[in-house]
C-alpha distance (Angstrom), angle and dihedral (degrees) to the residues before:
residue distance angle dihedral
M1 . . .
I2 3.83 . .
Q3 3.72 90.8 .
Y4 3.79 89.7 51.7
I5 3.79 93.8 51.4
T6 3.88 95.5 46.5
K7 3.90 92.9 45.1
P8 3.81 93.9 84.5
F9 3.87 89.4 46.4
K10 3.79 92.2 55.2
Y11 3.79 90.6 46.4
F12 3.74 90.2 46.2
F13 3.81 93.3 50.8
K14 3.70 95.3 50.6
L15 3.83 92.4 47.4
E16 3.86 96.6 46.0
A17 3.87 93.1 46.3
A18 3.93 89.2 60.2
S19 3.79 94.7 38.2
G20 3.82 89.1 54.4
L21 3.77 89.0 63.3
V22 3.77 92.8 46.2
L23 3.88 90.0 51.3
L24 3.77 90.5 51.3
F25 3.75 90.5 50.3
A26 3.77 92.5 48.0
A27 3.83 90.3 50.7
I28 3.82 95.2 47.6
L29 3.91 90.0 47.6
A30 3.91 90.0 51.2
L31 3.87 89.4 50.8
I32 3.79 91.9 47.7
I33 3.79 94.0 48.5
S34 3.74 97.5 41.0
N35 3.87 88.3 55.9
G36 3.83 98.2 42.3
N37 3.78 138.8 69.0
L38 3.92 89.6 -70.5
S39 3.72 94.4 56.9
E40 3.82 95.5 106.2
Y41 3.78 92.6 46.4
Y42 3.86 88.2 49.0
F43 3.77 95.5 54.2
S44 3.80 95.7 37.4
T45 3.76 91.1 52.6
L46 3.73 91.4 55.6
E47 3.78 91.4 50.3
K48 3.87 92.6 51.9
Y49 3.79 117.6 110.1
I50 3.80 123.7 -127.8
I51 3.84 122.4 -165.6
L52 3.77 120.2 -150.2
G53 3.82 108.6 -162.2
T54 3.79 123.2 -6.7
K55 3.82 129.4 -32.9
E56 3.84 89.9 -106.4
F57 3.82 98.7 43.7
G58 3.81 103.2 16.6
L59 3.80 136.7 98.7
K60 3.80 115.5 -112.0
L61 3.82 115.5 -163.9
S62 3.78 136.9 150.4
V63 3.82 117.3 -108.1
L64 3.85 88.6 -105.5
H65 3.82 92.6 51.9
W66 3.75 90.9 48.9
I67 3.69 88.1 56.6
N68 3.87 97.5 40.7
D69 3.73 98.9 38.5
V70 3.84 106.2 30.1
L71 3.92 106.0 26.5
M72 3.87 91.0 38.8
A73 3.78 88.5 51.0
I74 3.73 85.0 63.8
F75 3.72 93.2 45.5
F76 3.86 89.6 54.3
F77 3.79 88.8 47.3
F78 3.74 89.0 55.4
V79 3.85 93.7 44.1
S80 3.81 90.2 49.2
L81 3.78 91.3 51.7
E82 3.79 87.8 55.1
I83 3.86 91.8 48.2
K84 3.79 92.0 49.6
R85 3.85 92.0 50.1
E86 3.84 92.6 47.9
F87 3.76 91.0 51.0
I88 3.85 94.0 46.8
Q89 3.74 100.0 45.2
G90 3.86 112.9 -18.5
E91 3.76 134.3 87.3
L92 3.81 90.9 -59.2
S93 3.81 93.9 56.4
N94 3.84 90.5 74.1
P95 3.83 107.4 73.3
K96 3.84 92.5 -153.4
Q97 3.78 92.8 49.9
A98 3.73 94.2 42.1
M99 3.83 95.1 49.6
L100 3.85 95.2 78.1
P101 3.88 98.4 51.4
I102 3.94 89.9 40.2
I103 3.80 93.3 52.4
G104 3.82 91.4 40.6
A105 3.82 91.4 49.6
V106 3.86 91.2 50.2
G107 3.80 89.4 55.2
G108 3.77 90.8 42.1
M109 3.86 91.1 56.3
A110 3.85 100.7 37.0
V111 3.85 101.3 45.2
P112 3.83 97.6 49.4
A113 3.74 88.5 48.3
L114 3.81 89.7 53.8
F115 3.78 90.2 50.6
Y116 3.77 90.8 52.2
I117 3.89 92.7 46.0
V118 3.86 93.1 50.0
I119 3.85 88.3 55.5
N120 3.81 96.7 42.8
Y121 3.88 104.1 29.3
S122 3.80 93.3 113.9
D123 3.80 95.9 55.5
S124 3.75 115.9 62.4
T125 3.79 92.7 -165.8
T126 3.77 97.3 55.7
L127 3.77 90.8 36.9
N128 3.79 86.4 73.2
G129 3.80 89.5 76.8
W130 3.81 93.9 66.3
A131 3.77 93.9 118.3
I132 3.85 95.3 52.4
P133 3.89 97.3 93.3
S134 3.80 93.9 43.3
A135 3.78 99.2 83.2
T136 3.83 131.1 84.3
D137 3.82 122.8 -145.7
I138 3.73 102.0 -134.6
A139 3.87 96.8 -166.0
F140 3.82 94.1 53.9
S141 3.79 96.4 40.7
L142 3.86 93.7 49.0
G143 3.85 88.9 42.1
V144 3.77 89.5 59.7
L145 3.83 91.9 49.3
S146 3.64 91.6 49.7
L147 3.86 90.2 59.3
L148 3.78 87.0 71.5
G149 3.76 94.4 48.4
K150 3.78 115.5 -171.3
R151 3.76 92.4 -0.6
V152 3.71 86.1 84.6
P153 3.83 117.1 70.6
I154 3.85 113.7 -119.2
S155 3.81 86.9 -126.4
L156 3.80 91.3 67.4
K157 3.86 90.6 49.9
V158 3.80 89.0 50.4
F159 3.75 90.9 48.4
L160 3.82 93.5 48.3
T161 3.85 90.6 46.6
A162 3.82 93.9 48.8
L163 3.88 90.2 45.5
A164 3.68 92.8 50.5
I165 3.81 92.6 48.2
I166 3.80 90.2 52.2
D167 3.86 88.1 46.3
D168 3.83 88.0 55.5
L169 3.91 89.7 49.3
G170 3.81 87.4 51.5
A171 3.84 91.2 50.2
I172 3.78 89.8 50.5
V173 3.77 91.9 54.7
I174 3.80 91.8 43.9
I175 3.88 91.7 50.2
A176 3.89 91.9 46.9
F177 3.85 94.2 49.9
F178 3.85 104.6 28.5
Y179 3.79 110.1 27.9
S180 3.74 102.6 41.2
G181 3.84 120.9 109.8
N182 3.88 130.6 -130.6
I183 3.86 108.2 -41.7
E184 3.78 120.2 -115.8
I185 3.79 105.8 -150.4
K186 3.79 95.3 -158.0
Y187 3.92 93.3 56.0
L188 3.77 89.4 41.1
I189 3.75 89.5 58.2
L190 3.86 91.0 47.3
M191 3.88 87.1 50.8
L192 3.77 91.7 54.5
L193 3.80 92.5 46.3
S194 3.91 89.8 51.3
L195 3.76 89.4 49.0
I196 3.81 91.8 50.8
V197 3.85 88.4 52.1
L198 3.80 89.2 51.6
I199 3.83 92.6 50.6
G200 3.87 86.7 48.8
L201 3.78 91.3 54.5
N202 3.71 88.7 50.3
K203 3.88 93.2 48.4
F204 3.81 90.6 48.4
R205 3.88 90.0 53.3
I206 3.85 94.3 -122.3
K207 3.82 103.1 -172.5
S208 3.80 99.7 -164.0
F209 3.80 118.9 82.1
I210 3.90 90.7 -149.3
P211 3.74 96.0 86.0
F212 3.79 91.1 46.9
L213 3.81 88.9 49.0
I214 3.82 93.4 52.0
V215 3.73 96.5 48.4
G216 3.90 88.3 41.1
I217 3.84 90.3 59.2
F218 3.80 90.4 53.8
L219 3.87 89.8 44.7
W220 3.81 88.7 53.9
D221 3.84 93.6 50.7
F222 3.87 92.5 45.9
T223 3.80 89.5 47.5
H224 3.83 91.5 48.0
Q225 3.80 89.6 52.3
S226 3.70 98.6 41.5
G227 3.85 96.4 68.7
I228 3.82 94.3 -107.0
H229 3.80 112.2 113.6
A230 3.76 111.5 -91.7
T231 3.86 95.8 -127.2
I232 3.85 88.1 70.0
A233 3.80 86.5 71.2
G234 3.85 87.1 66.0
V235 3.76 91.3 53.0
L236 3.87 94.1 49.1
L237 3.84 91.1 48.4
A238 3.85 91.3 50.4
L239 3.78 91.6 52.9
T240 3.82 92.0 58.1
I241 3.75 94.9 49.6
P242 3.81 110.8 111.4
H243 3.77 121.4 -120.3
N244 3.83 123.7 -162.1
T245 3.85 106.5 -152.2
K246 3.80 93.6 -174.8
N247 3.79 98.3 51.0
S248 3.80 119.0 31.5
K249 3.78 91.3 -171.4
Q250 3.79 90.3 63.8
S251 3.76 96.1 42.6
M252 3.85 110.9 112.5
L253 3.80 88.1 -165.8
L254 3.79 96.9 57.7
K255 3.78 91.8 40.7
L256 3.85 90.3 54.3
E257 3.87 94.1 42.0
H258 3.78 94.4 52.4
G259 3.88 91.6 39.7
L260 3.79 92.7 53.5
S261 3.69 98.8 39.2
P262 3.91 98.3 87.3
Y263 3.79 91.1 40.9
V264 3.86 92.1 51.8
A265 3.79 95.5 40.4
F266 3.74 98.9 44.5
G267 3.73 101.8 23.8
I268 3.81 118.7 26.6
M269 3.90 99.5 33.4
P270 3.92 97.0 46.4
I271 3.83 88.3 44.5
F272 3.84 89.4 52.8
A273 3.76 89.8 44.8
F274 3.74 93.5 50.4
A275 3.81 92.7 47.6
N276 3.82 97.7 45.1
A277 3.90 105.6 34.0
G278 3.75 94.9 63.2
V279 3.79 111.5 113.0
S280 3.77 135.3 156.8
L281 3.82 110.8 -112.9
E282 3.75 93.3 -170.5
G283 3.77 110.6 129.6
L284 3.86 91.1 7.1
T285 3.82 113.2 153.3
F286 3.73 136.9 164.5
A287 3.84 87.2 -96.4
T288 3.85 89.1 63.3
L289 3.82 88.8 66.0
L290 3.86 90.1 58.1
N291 3.66 91.4 62.9
P292 3.91 107.7 112.9
V293 3.84 97.4 -111.3
P294 3.91 99.4 47.7
L295 3.85 91.4 36.6
G296 3.84 93.5 49.5
I297 3.84 90.7 50.4
V298 3.78 95.6 44.6
L299 3.87 93.3 47.4
G300 3.92 89.0 45.1
L301 3.77 96.9 47.7
F302 3.78 98.6 40.4
F303 3.92 104.4 32.3
G304 3.84 101.3 16.2
K305 3.82 96.5 50.3
Q306 3.82 96.1 49.0
I307 3.84 95.0 42.4
G308 3.73 94.3 46.0
V309 3.76 98.3 45.7
F310 3.83 97.2 39.7
A311 3.81 98.0 41.2
L312 3.80 96.8 48.7
S313 3.84 91.4 41.6
Y314 3.85 94.1 49.0
L315 3.79 90.4 47.7
S316 3.89 92.4 50.1
V317 3.74 91.1 50.6
K318 3.82 94.0 48.3
L319 3.77 91.2 46.4
K320 3.86 86.9 48.8
L321 3.76 93.6 -121.6
A322 3.84 89.2 125.7
D323 3.75 139.3 11.8
K324 3.82 124.1 -111.5
P325 3.82 115.0 -115.8
T326 3.87 109.0 -86.3
G327 3.79 115.4 -107.8
A328 3.92 94.3 12.8
N329 3.78 126.5 112.7
W330 3.83 123.3 -148.0
T331 3.82 92.1 -103.2
A332 3.82 92.1 58.8
F333 3.82 90.2 42.7
Y334 3.83 89.3 53.0
A335 3.80 89.5 49.8
V336 3.76 89.9 54.9
S337 3.70 89.9 47.5
I338 3.89 87.6 57.6
L339 3.83 91.0 49.5
T340 3.87 89.3 59.2
G341 3.78 85.2 71.4
I342 3.90 88.5 74.3
G343 3.76 94.1 105.8
F344 3.81 101.9 159.8
T345 3.91 111.2 128.3
M346 3.86 97.0 28.3
S347 3.84 95.3 38.5
L348 3.80 93.4 48.8
F349 3.89 86.3 46.8
V350 3.87 94.1 53.1
G351 3.75 89.4 42.7
N352 3.84 90.2 59.3
L353 3.70 89.1 54.0
A354 3.85 96.6 43.0
F355 3.78 91.8 54.0
A356 3.84 103.1 29.2
N357 3.80 88.7 126.8
N358 3.85 95.6 37.0
L359 3.76 105.1 50.6
E360 3.84 91.5 163.8
Y361 3.85 87.4 79.0
M362 3.86 94.0 53.3
D363 3.86 95.6 86.5
G364 3.89 87.3 55.0
V365 3.82 88.2 49.8
K366 3.77 94.2 52.0
I367 3.77 92.5 44.7
G368 3.76 91.3 49.6
V369 3.77 95.1 46.8
L370 3.75 94.5 47.2
T371 3.86 93.9 47.5
G372 3.88 94.7 44.3
S373 3.87 90.6 45.5
L374 3.78 91.2 47.7
L375 3.81 95.1 48.6
S376 3.82 89.0 47.9
T377 3.80 92.1 50.4
L378 3.82 95.4 50.8
F379 3.84 99.4 40.9
G380 3.78 92.4 41.7
Y381 3.84 95.4 48.1
F382 3.82 96.2 44.9
L383 3.81 92.0 46.9
L384 3.78 91.1 46.7
L385 3.92 89.0 49.9
F386 3.84 88.9 51.6
A387 3.74 93.0 47.7
S388 3.87 92.2 50.0
K389 3.84 91.5 47.9
K390 3.80 89.2 50.6
N391 3.83 89.2 57.2
D392 3.85 92.3 51.9
């Protein structure tokens, strides 16, 4: 039974370690191209519109929106499958084991937001980006852990995975409540009807994914037109996918999760990174980082994340509300807390939503996210290296 439960974790660790490097390559490539001779072509391509279907009954979105609204809906579908599995029979199904990453994640979302708010409280427009430094990029953070191999206790990898998953759940809630537009009641009703049909498919034990997919496509369109961000459709669809806890071979959830993993890790996430990490560095100086948006993000990711995660986790252990990860010392745990400041994918995504109507702030968002994530990577890695050598 234990081997069955840990199998998805082992598969996940191997996959995300490699995908972290692919993400890094995609981000670097985007920075190179956006600051080279192809920069105009890069940005103009992202702004081009592509129509699927006809003008009357088709979907017309820019390349960037196809990536951020359609591909990321698949990403959120995949993440939500993981979240559901974890709560049903994974690490988060045991209240005692789940308590530490839950408490750590709460601190890791609240404290970075406070850092950002303190810097931007006087400007209502920039204040809208308060949630940007609250997310953790699971691929990058686990990729850094994987570089140290067996030097890092498996308990810390499980903790970071669970915390990042809860982070993603928090991001989903934030997007749904704070970054959705004006609600269209007609499409909201159609959304709810689609959801009822999906729940019905689950209750009637439909074994084929095709009916779920067809209804899910309609759900995405209704969500997109309702004013709620389209990625939430992926979340709702995932929550209705049936999971057989007794026989993994008959579990639609596990089949979809494992089937989608390589496409998400090596396709969707790198494409998103390439499309969203590109920023012109012309005229960039240290003073640029002192602007409210990038400064709030950098302080939130680098200081807010590590303080929030470590402080609340430490207190919860000392108060005996949770157990410290086995085989890990506090130095290594603190290093992992620093790594949660690698926001990248999710932070860029939230930034796009926060400043959808104020694109002039997006360069500051990208600079802040890249800088905060880079600092968290370097300091977290070298402290973790020091902690592992100390144990040798």
